[in-house]
C-alpha positions as CSV (number, residue, x, y, z in Angstrom):
1,M,-69.8,-60.7,102.5
2,A,-68.8,-62.8,99.6
3,V,-69.4,-66.5,99.8
4,D,-66.2,-68.2,98.7
5,F,-66.4,-72.0,98.6
6,K,-62.5,-72.3,98.6
7,T,-62.0,-70.8,102.1
8,G,-62.8,-72.0,105.6
9,G,-66.0,-73.3,107.0
10,S,-68.0,-76.4,106.2
11,F,-69.6,-76.8,102.8
12,I,-73.1,-76.9,104.4
13,D,-72.4,-73.8,106.4
14,K,-71.6,-71.9,103.2
15,L,-74.7,-73.2,101.5
16,S,-76.8,-72.1,104.5
17,V,-75.4,-68.6,104.1
18,L,-76.6,-68.6,100.5
19,A,-80.0,-70.0,101.5
20,E,-80.5,-67.5,104.3
21,N,-79.5,-64.4,102.3
22,N,-81.5,-65.5,99.3
23,D,-84.9,-65.9,101.0
24,P,-85.7,-62.9,103.3
25,I,-88.8,-60.9,102.2
26,D,-89.4,-57.3,103.3
27,P,-92.3,-57.4,105.9
28,A,-93.7,-54.2,104.3
29,L,-94.5,-56.2,101.2
30,Y,-97.0,-58.3,103.1
31,Q,-99.0,-55.2,104.0
32,K,-98.6,-53.8,100.5
33,Y,-100.2,-56.9,98.9
34,D,-102.7,-57.4,101.7
35,V,-101.2,-60.9,102.4
36,K,-103.1,-62.8,105.1
37,R,-100.0,-64.2,106.9
38,G,-100.8,-67.4,108.7
39,L,-104.2,-67.3,106.9
40,R,-105.2,-64.6,109.4
41,H,-106.7,-61.2,109.0
42,A,-105.0,-58.2,110.6
43,D,-107.3,-58.4,113.6
44,G,-106.4,-62.1,114.2
45,R,-109.5,-63.7,112.7
46,G,-108.8,-66.7,110.6
47,V,-109.4,-66.5,106.9
48,L,-112.5,-68.5,105.9
49,V,-111.2,-71.4,103.7
50,G,-113.8,-74.1,104.4
51,L,-117.0,-75.2,106.1
52,T,-117.3,-77.9,108.8
53,R,-119.9,-79.6,110.9
54,I,-117.5,-81.2,113.3
55,G,-116.4,-78.6,115.9
56,D,-116.4,-74.9,116.7
57,V,-114.1,-72.7,118.8
58,V,-115.8,-69.6,120.1
59,G,-113.9,-66.7,121.7
60,Y,-115.5,-63.7,120.2
61,E,-118.5,-62.5,118.3
62,I,-118.8,-60.0,115.5
63,D,-121.0,-57.0,116.2
64,S,-123.2,-55.0,113.8
65,E,-120.3,-52.8,112.9
66,G,-118.1,-55.8,112.0
67,K,-115.9,-55.5,115.1
68,K,-114.8,-58.4,117.3
69,V,-116.4,-58.5,120.8
70,A,-114.8,-60.8,123.3
71,V,-117.0,-63.5,124.9
72,P,-116.3,-66.4,127.4
73,G,-114.8,-69.3,125.4
74,K,-116.8,-72.2,124.2
75,L,-115.7,-75.5,122.6
76,I,-118.3,-77.3,120.6
77,Y,-118.3,-80.9,119.4
78,R,-120.9,-81.6,116.8
79,G,-123.2,-78.9,118.3
80,Y,-122.7,-80.0,121.9
81,S,-120.8,-78.1,124.5
82,V,-117.7,-79.9,125.8
83,E,-118.5,-78.7,129.2
84,D,-121.8,-80.6,129.1
85,I,-120.1,-83.7,127.8
86,V,-117.5,-83.5,130.6
87,H,-120.1,-82.9,133.3
88,D,-122.2,-85.9,132.1
89,V,-119.1,-88.1,132.1
90,E,-118.3,-87.1,135.7
91,K,-121.9,-87.6,136.7
92,H,-121.9,-91.2,135.5
93,H,-118.4,-91.9,136.7
94,S,-117.5,-93.1,133.3
95,F,-114.7,-92.6,130.7
96,G,-115.7,-90.2,127.9
97,Y,-113.0,-90.1,125.3
98,E,-114.5,-93.1,123.4
99,Q,-117.9,-91.4,123.4
100,C,-116.3,-88.2,122.0
101,A,-114.7,-90.2,119.2
102,Y,-118.0,-91.7,118.3
103,L,-119.7,-88.3,118.4
104,L,-117.0,-86.7,116.2
105,L,-117.1,-89.5,113.6
106,F,-120.8,-90.1,113.4
107,G,-122.3,-86.7,114.4
108,E,-124.6,-88.0,117.2
109,L,-124.2,-89.0,120.8
110,P,-124.3,-92.8,121.1
111,T,-126.8,-94.8,123.1
112,Q,-125.3,-97.0,125.8
113,G,-125.6,-100.0,123.5
114,Q,-123.9,-98.2,120.6
115,L,-121.2,-96.9,122.9
116,D,-120.6,-100.4,124.4
117,E,-120.3,-101.9,120.9
118,F,-118.0,-99.2,119.6
119,T,-115.8,-99.3,122.7
120,A,-115.4,-103.1,122.4
121,F,-114.6,-102.7,118.8
122,L,-111.8,-100.1,119.6
123,G,-110.5,-102.3,122.5
124,N,-110.1,-105.3,120.2
125,L,-108.0,-103.3,117.8
126,R,-105.4,-101.9,120.2
127,T,-102.9,-104.7,119.7
128,L,-100.6,-103.8,116.8
129,P,-100.4,-106.2,113.8
130,P,-98.1,-109.3,114.0
131,N,-94.4,-108.5,114.0
132,F,-95.2,-104.7,113.9
133,T,-93.7,-104.0,117.3
134,E,-90.5,-105.9,116.7
135,D,-89.9,-104.8,113.1
136,M,-91.3,-101.2,113.0
137,I,-90.6,-100.0,116.6
138,M,-87.9,-102.0,118.3
139,K,-85.6,-102.3,115.2
140,A,-86.0,-98.6,114.4
141,P,-86.3,-96.7,117.7
142,S,-86.4,-92.9,117.8
143,S,-85.4,-90.3,120.3
144,D,-88.6,-88.4,119.6
145,I,-91.9,-90.2,120.2
146,M,-93.8,-88.0,117.7
147,N,-91.4,-89.0,115.0
148,K,-92.0,-92.6,116.0
149,I,-95.7,-92.2,115.8
150,A,-95.5,-90.7,112.4
151,R,-93.3,-93.5,111.2
152,G,-95.7,-96.0,112.8
153,V,-98.6,-94.5,110.9
154,L,-96.8,-94.6,107.6
155,A,-95.6,-98.2,108.3
156,S,-99.3,-99.2,108.9
157,Y,-99.8,-98.7,105.2
158,S,-97.7,-101.8,104.6
159,Y,-99.8,-103.9,107.0
160,D,-103.1,-102.8,105.4
161,S,-104.6,-105.1,102.7
162,A,-106.3,-102.2,101.0
163,P,-104.3,-99.0,101.8
164,E,-105.3,-97.2,98.6
165,N,-109.0,-97.9,98.8
166,R,-110.7,-94.5,99.1
167,E,-114.2,-95.8,99.6
168,L,-115.8,-94.3,102.8
169,A,-116.2,-97.7,104.6
170,N,-112.5,-98.5,104.1
171,V,-111.3,-95.0,105.2
172,L,-113.6,-95.2,108.2
173,R,-112.0,-98.7,109.1
174,Q,-108.5,-97.2,108.7
175,C,-109.4,-94.2,110.9
176,I,-110.9,-96.4,113.7
177,E,-107.9,-98.6,113.7
178,L,-105.6,-95.6,114.1
179,I,-107.8,-94.1,116.9
180,S,-107.5,-97.4,118.7
181,R,-103.7,-97.9,118.1
182,F,-102.3,-94.4,118.6
183,S,-101.9,-95.0,122.4
184,T,-100.1,-98.3,121.8
185,L,-97.8,-96.7,119.2
186,A,-96.9,-93.9,121.6
187,A,-96.4,-96.2,124.6
188,Y,-94.2,-98.7,122.7
189,G,-92.3,-95.9,121.0
190,Y,-91.6,-94.5,124.5
191,Q,-90.5,-97.9,125.8
192,A,-88.1,-98.3,122.8
193,K,-86.6,-94.9,123.6
194,R,-86.1,-95.8,127.2
195,R,-84.1,-98.9,126.2
196,Y,-82.1,-97.7,123.3
197,Y,-81.6,-94.0,124.1
198,D,-81.9,-93.7,127.9
199,G,-80.3,-97.0,128.9
200,K,-83.3,-98.0,131.0
201,S,-85.5,-101.0,131.3
202,M,-88.1,-101.5,128.6
203,Y,-91.6,-102.9,129.5
204,I,-93.8,-104.1,126.7
205,H,-97.3,-104.9,128.1
206,N,-100.2,-106.1,126.1
207,P,-103.2,-103.8,125.8
208,V,-106.4,-105.0,127.6
209,P,-109.5,-104.7,125.3
210,S,-111.9,-104.0,128.1
211,L,-110.0,-100.9,129.3
212,S,-110.5,-97.3,128.1
213,T,-107.8,-95.4,126.1
214,A,-106.7,-93.6,129.2
215,E,-106.5,-96.7,131.3
216,N,-104.6,-98.6,128.6
217,F,-102.1,-95.8,128.1
218,L,-101.2,-95.6,131.8
219,R,-100.9,-99.4,132.0
220,L,-98.6,-99.5,129.0
221,I,-96.1,-96.9,130.1
222,R,-95.7,-98.1,133.7
223,S,-93.5,-100.9,134.7
224,D,-96.0,-102.2,137.3
225,K,-99.1,-101.5,135.0
226,N,-100.9,-99.9,138.0
227,Y,-102.9,-96.7,138.1
228,T,-105.7,-95.3,140.2
229,R,-109.2,-94.5,139.1
230,L,-108.6,-90.8,139.6
231,E,-105.4,-90.9,137.5
232,A,-107.3,-92.5,134.6
233,E,-110.2,-90.2,134.9
234,I,-108.1,-87.0,134.7
235,L,-106.1,-88.4,131.8
236,D,-109.5,-89.2,130.1
237,L,-110.5,-85.6,130.7
238,C,-107.3,-84.4,128.9
239,L,-108.1,-86.7,126.0
240,I,-111.7,-85.3,125.7
241,L,-110.5,-81.7,125.8
242,H,-107.8,-82.3,123.1
243,A,-109.9,-84.5,120.8
244,E,-111.0,-81.7,118.5
245,H,-110.5,-77.9,118.1
246,G,-112.2,-76.9,114.9
247,G,-110.9,-77.2,111.3
248,G,-108.7,-74.1,111.5
249,N,-105.9,-75.3,113.8
250,N,-102.7,-76.2,111.9
251,S,-102.8,-80.0,112.2
252,S,-106.6,-80.4,111.3
253,L,-106.1,-78.0,108.4
254,T,-103.1,-80.2,107.3
255,V,-105.5,-83.2,107.2
256,H,-107.9,-81.3,105.0
257,V,-105.1,-80.0,102.7
258,V,-103.4,-83.4,102.3
259,S,-106.7,-85.3,102.0
260,S,-107.9,-82.8,99.3
261,A,-105.0,-84.1,97.1
262,D,-106.8,-87.5,97.1
263,T,-104.0,-89.3,98.9
264,D,-104.2,-92.3,101.3
265,T,-105.3,-92.1,105.0
266,Y,-101.9,-92.9,106.4
267,S,-100.2,-90.1,104.4
268,A,-102.8,-87.5,105.6
269,V,-102.6,-88.6,109.2
270,A,-98.8,-88.7,109.3
271,A,-98.7,-85.2,107.9
272,A,-100.9,-84.1,110.8
273,V,-98.6,-85.7,113.3
274,G,-95.7,-83.8,111.8
275,S,-97.7,-80.5,112.2
276,L,-98.7,-81.2,115.8
277,K,-95.0,-82.0,116.6
278,G,-94.2,-78.4,115.9
279,R,-93.3,-76.2,118.9
280,R,-95.8,-73.6,117.8
281,H,-98.6,-76.2,118.0
282,G,-98.5,-79.3,120.1
283,G,-95.3,-78.7,122.1
284,A,-96.5,-75.6,124.0
285,N,-97.2,-77.4,127.3
286,I,-93.6,-78.5,127.5
287,R,-92.5,-74.9,127.3
288,V,-94.9,-74.1,130.2
289,I,-93.3,-76.8,132.3
290,E,-89.8,-75.5,131.5
291,M,-90.9,-72.0,132.4
292,M,-92.4,-73.1,135.6
293,D,-89.2,-75.0,136.5
294,D,-87.4,-71.6,136.0
295,I,-90.0,-69.7,138.1
296,K,-89.8,-72.2,141.0
297,A,-86.1,-72.0,141.0
298,N,-86.0,-68.2,141.1
299,V,-89.0,-67.3,143.2
300,K,-88.3,-68.0,146.9
301,D,-91.8,-67.5,148.2
302,W,-94.4,-69.3,146.0
303,S,-97.2,-67.6,147.9
304,S,-96.0,-64.0,147.4
305,E,-97.9,-62.3,144.6
306,A,-95.5,-59.4,144.6
307,E,-92.4,-61.6,144.2
308,I,-94.1,-63.7,141.5
309,A,-95.3,-60.6,139.7
310,E,-91.9,-59.1,139.6
311,Y,-90.4,-62.3,138.1
312,L,-93.1,-62.5,135.5
313,R,-92.2,-58.9,134.6
314,K,-88.6,-60.0,134.1
315,I,-89.8,-62.7,131.7
316,A,-92.0,-60.2,129.8
317,R,-89.0,-57.8,129.6
318,K,-86.9,-60.7,128.1
319,E,-84.6,-60.6,131.1
320,A,-85.4,-64.1,132.4
321,F,-86.1,-67.7,131.3
322,D,-85.7,-68.0,127.5
323,H,-85.5,-64.2,126.8
324,T,-88.4,-64.3,124.3
325,G,-90.7,-62.2,126.4
326,L,-93.3,-64.9,126.2
327,I,-95.2,-66.1,129.3
328,Y,-96.1,-69.6,128.1
329,G,-99.6,-70.9,128.6
330,Q,-101.1,-67.4,128.2
331,G,-103.0,-66.2,125.2
332,H,-104.8,-68.0,122.4
333,A,-105.6,-67.3,118.7
334,V,-109.3,-67.5,119.3
335,Y,-110.1,-67.6,123.0
336,T,-110.1,-64.1,124.7
337,I,-111.9,-64.0,128.0
338,S,-111.5,-67.7,128.9
339,D,-110.4,-71.0,127.5
340,P,-113.1,-73.5,128.6
341,R,-110.5,-76.4,128.4
342,A,-108.2,-74.6,130.9
343,I,-111.1,-74.1,133.4
344,L,-112.3,-77.7,133.2
345,L,-108.7,-79.1,133.6
346,R,-107.8,-76.6,136.4
347,D,-110.7,-77.8,138.5
348,K,-109.7,-81.4,138.1
349,A,-106.0,-80.6,138.6
350,E,-106.9,-79.1,142.0
351,E,-108.4,-82.5,143.1
352,L,-105.4,-84.4,141.8
353,A,-103.0,-81.9,143.5
354,R,-104.6,-82.6,146.9
355,V,-104.1,-86.4,146.4
356,K,-100.6,-86.0,145.2
357,G,-99.5,-83.5,147.8
358,C,-98.9,-80.8,145.2
359,E,-101.2,-78.1,146.6
360,E,-98.4,-75.5,147.1
361,E,-97.4,-75.9,143.4
362,F,-101.0,-75.8,142.3
363,N,-101.5,-72.5,144.2
364,L,-98.4,-71.1,142.4
365,Y,-100.1,-71.9,139.1
366,R,-103.3,-70.2,140.2
367,I,-101.5,-67.0,141.2
368,I,-99.7,-66.9,137.9
369,E,-103.0,-67.5,136.1
370,E,-104.4,-64.4,137.8
371,L,-101.3,-62.2,137.3
372,A,-99.9,-63.1,133.9
373,P,-102.7,-61.7,131.6
374,H,-102.5,-58.3,133.5
375,I,-98.8,-58.2,133.3
376,L,-98.7,-58.9,129.6
377,E,-101.4,-56.3,129.0
378,E,-99.5,-53.8,131.2
379,F,-96.2,-54.5,129.5
380,H,-97.2,-54.8,125.8
381,G,-100.3,-52.5,125.8
382,S,-102.2,-55.2,123.9
383,Q,-105.8,-54.4,122.9
384,K,-106.6,-58.1,122.8
385,K,-107.8,-59.8,126.0
386,I,-105.4,-62.5,127.1
387,C,-106.5,-65.6,129.0
388,T,-104.8,-68.7,130.3
389,N,-105.0,-71.5,127.8
390,V,-105.2,-75.3,128.3
391,D,-101.4,-75.8,127.9
392,F,-100.8,-74.0,131.2
393,Y,-102.4,-76.8,133.2
394,S,-102.0,-79.9,131.0
395,G,-98.3,-80.2,131.5
396,F,-98.8,-79.8,135.3
397,V,-101.4,-82.6,135.2
398,Y,-99.2,-84.9,133.2
399,T,-96.3,-84.3,135.6
400,M,-98.5,-85.2,138.6
401,L,-99.4,-88.4,136.7
402,N,-95.7,-89.2,136.4
403,I,-95.9,-89.1,132.7
404,P,-92.5,-88.3,131.1
405,R,-92.2,-85.0,129.3
406,E,-91.4,-86.7,126.0
407,L,-95.0,-88.1,126.0
408,F,-96.8,-84.7,126.5
409,T,-97.2,-84.0,122.8
410,P,-97.8,-87.6,121.9
411,L,-100.8,-87.5,124.3
412,F,-102.1,-84.6,122.3
413,A,-101.9,-86.8,119.2
414,I,-103.5,-89.8,121.0
415,A,-106.5,-87.5,121.6
416,R,-106.6,-85.5,118.4
417,I,-106.5,-88.5,116.1
418,A,-110.3,-88.6,116.7
419,G,-110.8,-85.1,115.3
420,W,-108.3,-85.7,112.5
421,S,-110.3,-88.8,111.4
422,A,-113.5,-86.8,111.4
423,H,-111.9,-84.1,109.3
424,R,-110.4,-86.6,106.9
425,I,-113.8,-88.1,106.3
426,E,-115.5,-84.7,106.0
427,E,-113.0,-83.7,103.4
428,I,-113.6,-86.9,101.4
429,V,-117.4,-86.5,101.6
430,A,-117.8,-82.7,101.3
431,G,-114.6,-81.3,100.0
432,G,-114.1,-82.3,96.4
433,R,-111.5,-79.6,95.5
434,I,-107.8,-79.5,96.1
435,Y,-106.4,-76.7,98.3
436,R,-104.6,-74.2,96.1
437,P,-104.1,-70.8,97.7
438,A,-102.1,-68.1,95.9
439,Y,-98.6,-66.8,96.6
440,K,-97.4,-63.5,95.1
441,N,-93.9,-63.7,93.5
442,V,-92.0,-60.6,94.6
443,S,-88.7,-61.4,92.8
444,T,-87.7,-59.6,89.6
445,E,-87.2,-61.4,86.3
446,R,-83.5,-61.6,85.3
447,S,-81.6,-62.3,82.1
448,Y,-79.9,-65.7,82.1
449,V,-76.1,-65.6,82.7
450,P,-73.9,-68.2,80.8
451,M,-71.6,-70.2,83.0
452,E,-68.4,-68.5,81.7
453,E,-69.8,-65.1,82.7
454,R,-70.8,-65.9,86.3
455,V,-69.0,-64.3,89.2
456,V,-69.3,-64.6,93.0
457,H,-71.7,-61.9,94.1
458,E,-71.6,-60.0,97.4
459,S,-74.0,-61.7,99.7
460,V,-75.4,-59.3,102.3
461,K,-78.3,-60.1,104.5
462,P,-81.1,-57.5,104.2
463,V,-82.0,-55.6,107.3
464,F,-85.7,-54.9,107.6
465,P,-87.5,-52.8,110.3
466,D,-88.5,-54.6,113.5
467,Q,-92.1,-55.7,113.0
468,G,-92.7,-56.6,116.6
469,G,-93.9,-60.0,117.9
470,V,-96.5,-61.9,119.8
471,T,-96.9,-61.4,123.5
472,S,-98.0,-64.8,124.6
473,G,-97.3,-68.5,124.2
474,P,-98.8,-70.6,121.4
475,S,-101.7,-72.9,121.9
476,D,-103.9,-75.0,119.6
């Protein structure tokens, strides 16, 4: 069709037609030029673009013939298994997120004295700078809390006496302040949304320096400031599990890319927040909850494996829920046999479900966890092993904690700021070269057309062969 600006339709609609018809690229060209789409090889392995000492995500090994061999998933922080960290925290009935932040930043597990000093330092920084809450949050509320966090991070630049100082000590100071304040930024952003967008009461409580990140967050979002020890412990577990996930995930890579340009800390972290906000990255657990709402509404007997399996097949056939064919919370870019985060969170979720009277719902999750990978494999014939990922249970846990859905992704950011900070520092210390990958230009060179000779060209959207799609939901 020809795009005529003199006929009906809004101007922006007409411009969008031009933009859409101008940019499609034949998928066959990606194979022709051996393009690593998404910085991934054809077998799903990530393209090696850097080295890190911070974390590792293990889901497969490469055998002597160069082929991927699936192995039980492992998540490593600075050489230590996250499972060991979690078990030690549970053994000592302590909160572990602050210890993980210390480990990620400094590379070693802290002694009790070091941890106490570091935790006290974080606690004393949780209060936002004078007038920040009123001027930067209340006067400019947002309907999206991730947007508000990103704006809060950028606004912090104006409250910093040395925002452009790239010396390591100053960058470390900035990172620690952000680690401490992310939970406050998220909680206050949520309260402002309640007041200005939802028409509900707003509660602005002061952080308590002696409390952990998990305790403070629950205190700040609740009108009565009350929470149980179990609630705080399981939220702390979520923060531990989301604190870091290797340098290859989208938001951590964003930190490396932006930091490599030699920009300030606030710009790099705000960019990472924008990445995590994406529905293919940090928003996956919300899609799980929405899918589960749909399943609970359409499956009459939550204990019937046959009925549940049939509905999951409808979802896989694009006949139910959002018609994408995705069973959210299933599959991962790296993990194959198991996601260690999902296992750790599932075990704690069972304990919380008993206390909250959600055992029937928990059992529904367990049945889906068992059935979904087999149904996806059966339907799509995928060679890759599919396991349940952490997003499958995190939204359920947050729901049992009465945490509003608009705070699910912000909680991811509250945890991941520790990993982002470690990656920011690592890029400054060991990077030293700006990221500059290559793009192949597949357009043809054309002769310039003078204004008086230009005509409206037929604008027809190219039709390319169906390339197929993914079979499972996204996860970091």
